[in-house]
C-alpha distance (Angstrom), angle and dihedral (degrees) to the residues before:
residue distance angle dihedral
X1 . . .
X2 3.87 . .
X3 3.72 126.1 .
X4 3.67 112.9 -89.4
X5 3.88 117.9 -123.5
X6 3.77 90.4 -121.1
X7 3.76 87.9 57.2
X8 3.68 94.4 58.6
X9 3.79 121.7 92.7
X10 3.88 107.4 -85.9
X11 3.74 94.8 -113.6
X12 3.87 90.3 57.0
X13 3.88 96.1 52.8
X14 3.73 112.2 108.9
X15 3.85 95.3 -130.2
X16 3.74 93.3 48.4
X17 3.83 91.1 46.9
X18 3.83 88.9 51.6
X19 3.75 93.5 52.0
X20 3.83 93.1 45.5
X21 3.75 100.9 40.7
X22 3.79 106.5 13.5
X23 3.87 133.7 -109.2
X24 3.70 95.3 -75.4
X25 3.81 93.0 62.3
X26 3.80 91.3 62.5
X27 3.84 126.2 89.1
X28 3.81 122.9 -119.5
X29 3.84 88.8 -103.7
X30 3.79 91.7 54.1
X31 3.90 93.4 46.9
X32 3.72 88.9 51.7
X33 3.81 94.6 46.2
X34 3.79 88.5 57.0
X35 3.85 90.0 56.3
X36 3.82 91.7 46.0
X37 3.87 87.1 50.7
X38 3.78 97.2 -174.3
X39 3.83 139.6 30.2
X40 3.75 134.1 -126.7
X41 3.80 130.4 -112.3
X42 3.86 89.2 -85.4
X43 3.75 104.5 29.2
X44 3.77 139.6 45.0
X45 3.77 122.0 -129.5
X46 3.81 88.9 -104.7
X47 3.77 93.8 50.6
X48 3.75 90.6 50.0
X49 3.79 89.3 51.1
X50 3.85 91.0 47.3
X51 3.79 92.6 51.3
X52 3.81 91.3 50.8
X53 3.82 94.2 48.7
X54 3.84 91.4 45.9
X55 3.77 90.8 69.1
X56 3.86 91.5 64.3
X57 3.76 129.8 64.3
X58 3.82 91.1 -141.5
X59 3.87 139.5 2.1
X60 3.74 92.0 -104.1
X61 3.83 90.6 66.8
X62 3.81 86.4 53.6
X63 3.78 87.8 72.4
X64 3.78 89.6 73.1
X65 3.80 95.7 59.4
X66 3.80 117.5 124.3
X67 3.67 134.7 -151.2
X68 3.81 91.2 -106.9
X69 3.75 92.3 55.1
X70 3.78 93.6 48.5
X71 3.75 95.8 50.5
X72 3.79 91.7 50.4
X73 3.80 89.0 59.0
X74 3.77 115.7 94.5
X75 3.71 113.7 -98.9
X76 3.76 96.6 16.2
X77 3.86 121.5 114.7
X78 3.69 137.1 170.0
X79 3.86 94.3 -75.2
X80 3.80 96.2 49.6
X81 3.77 93.1 42.0
X82 3.90 92.0 52.8
X83 3.88 90.7 45.3
X84 3.78 92.2 54.2
X85 3.78 95.6 44.4
X86 3.80 90.6 46.7
X87 3.90 89.9 52.6
X88 3.83 90.8 48.6
X89 3.81 92.4 51.4
X90 3.87 93.2 46.4
X91 3.91 87.0 51.7
X92 3.82 89.7 52.2
X93 3.81 94.1 46.1
X94 3.81 89.3 51.8
X95 3.89 89.1 62.5
X96 3.89 94.3 49.2
X97 3.67 111.7 111.4
X98 3.81 87.0 -151.7
X99 3.85 106.2 38.3
X100 3.76 96.6 -167.6
X101 3.85 140.7 3.2
X102 3.73 92.1 -144.5
X103 3.91 112.2 134.7
X104 3.95 89.5 -1.8
X105 3.70 125.2 137.1
X106 3.84 105.5 -132.4
X107 3.84 95.9 -147.5
X108 3.89 95.3 150.7
X109 3.75 141.5 30.4
X110 3.70 91.5 -123.2
X111 3.95 91.9 68.2
X112 3.83 87.5 56.3
X113 3.73 92.7 45.5
X114 3.90 91.5 51.0
X115 3.74 89.6 51.7
X116 3.76 98.1 49.5
X117 3.78 100.6 29.5
X118 3.81 97.9 92.5
X119 3.74 97.3 40.9
X120 3.76 101.8 41.6
X121 3.84 100.5 35.4
X122 3.74 90.4 72.1
X123 3.85 98.1 45.9
X124 3.92 115.8 113.4
X125 3.79 91.4 -155.8
X126 3.78 130.1 52.1
X127 3.88 115.1 -100.0
X128 3.75 119.6 -162.6
X129 3.80 118.1 -155.6
X130 3.76 131.9 -179.9
X131 3.83 119.2 -152.5
X132 3.78 114.8 -157.3
X133 3.88 120.5 -148.9
X134 3.71 141.7 -177.5
X135 3.84 125.5 -119.8
X136 3.81 87.8 -82.9
X137 3.83 92.0 52.8
X138 3.79 90.5 -109.4
X139 3.72 114.1 153.4
X140 3.83 117.3 -101.3
X141 3.86 104.3 163.6
X142 3.71 146.9 -23.9
X143 3.81 126.8 -143.8
X144 3.72 132.7 -172.2
X145 3.87 104.1 -136.2
X146 3.74 106.4 170.3
X147 3.75 142.8 17.7
X148 3.85 124.6 -168.4
X149 3.79 137.2 45.0
X150 3.74 105.8 -17.2
X151 3.73 116.9 -118.1
X152 3.75 125.3 169.9
X153 3.82 90.4 -130.8
X154 3.72 93.7 53.2
X155 3.86 102.1 54.9
X156 3.77 102.5 76.7
X157 3.81 114.8 -143.9
X158 3.83 89.0 -153.2
X159 3.78 89.3 68.9
X160 3.79 93.2 45.5
X161 3.76 98.5 50.5
X162 3.90 96.9 34.9
X163 3.88 87.4 67.8
X164 3.78 89.8 46.6
X165 3.77 91.0 57.8
X166 3.75 93.4 43.0
X167 3.69 94.4 59.3
X168 3.83 96.5 29.9
X169 3.76 95.8 -116.7
X170 3.77 120.6 -178.4
X171 3.79 96.4 -155.6
X172 3.76 146.0 5.1
X173 3.79 134.8 -133.9
X174 3.83 116.1 -162.6
X175 3.69 119.0 -152.1
X176 3.77 132.3 -176.4
X177 3.76 139.2 157.8
X178 3.88 135.7 -122.5
X179 3.82 107.1 -146.2
X180 3.79 89.3 -157.3
X181 3.76 88.9 64.6
X182 3.80 90.8 -125.1
X183 3.77 109.8 120.4
X184 3.82 101.8 -167.2
X185 3.84 106.4 127.7
X186 3.78 117.3 -107.0
X187 3.80 123.7 -135.9
X188 3.90 87.4 -101.6
X189 3.89 89.9 50.7
X190 3.67 91.0 54.4
X191 3.78 95.2 46.2
X192 3.79 93.7 45.5
X193 3.76 90.4 50.9
X194 3.72 95.0 49.7
X195 3.77 92.3 48.5
X196 3.74 93.2 50.7
X197 3.84 90.7 46.3
X198 3.77 91.0 56.8
X199 3.84 95.4 45.2
X200 3.80 89.1 47.2
X201 3.81 91.6 53.9
X202 3.71 92.3 48.7
X203 3.82 93.1 47.8
X204 3.76 95.8 43.7
X205 3.80 93.6 -117.4
X206 3.78 107.5 105.1
X207 3.76 125.3 -151.0
X208 3.77 98.7 -125.8
X209 3.85 97.5 -169.7
X210 3.73 144.6 -14.9
X211 3.76 112.5 -145.6
X212 3.78 125.1 -166.0
X213 3.80 115.1 -153.5
X214 3.84 122.7 -149.4
X215 3.76 135.0 110.8
X216 3.78 84.3 -23.1
X217 3.83 125.8 -16.7
X218 3.70 144.5 -91.7
X219 3.79 120.6 -144.0
X220 3.81 119.5 -163.0
X221 3.85 90.2 -158.9
X222 3.80 93.5 51.6
X223 3.76 92.6 48.1
X224 3.81 93.7 48.6
X225 3.72 93.2 -113.7
X226 3.68 96.4 122.5
């Protein structure tokens, strides 16, 4: 059984060290132990943190950890997993040049790119979002609709347009990332965009753009492909 944090000399405890010397003076293990708060019957909070970090070559890879991976780790339950994921997301948002789309007019694809660039550029899987806007292109809501390898047959228009009706949106901007960083549209990207465009025109809720996020961005609208 590991040594509990409360059994350590006061000057060696992560929280006390943070208060005395600042967060930058702590190791990754100590910072994570503070989020974990308490240990289990077999492991201390520092040992749980050490075990988690040992699964990754560097702290940047830890950004990709999921809830399912966390709760499979010894000593991590719902509460600890949620605290860790919340801290990671807060860290991501601190680095966003545009922290929120609330009340914004989405007049250009570059605004959308700046909002999603930091969070999506590091994802190992494709994430497909829809942004719903009013008739002035002002933001109403965003929704994650699909995670995985994007295929035009897997993204269901029903889910996309159902949300638009529920919130009385006037238009939709689709967004997804290419983990490779290369933003050239694939065949499936093109087929999906065309399919959604046709349905949007039929339903009276147009798809205003489809933006691919990578090292930079590709806008179907700006390239006259919508």
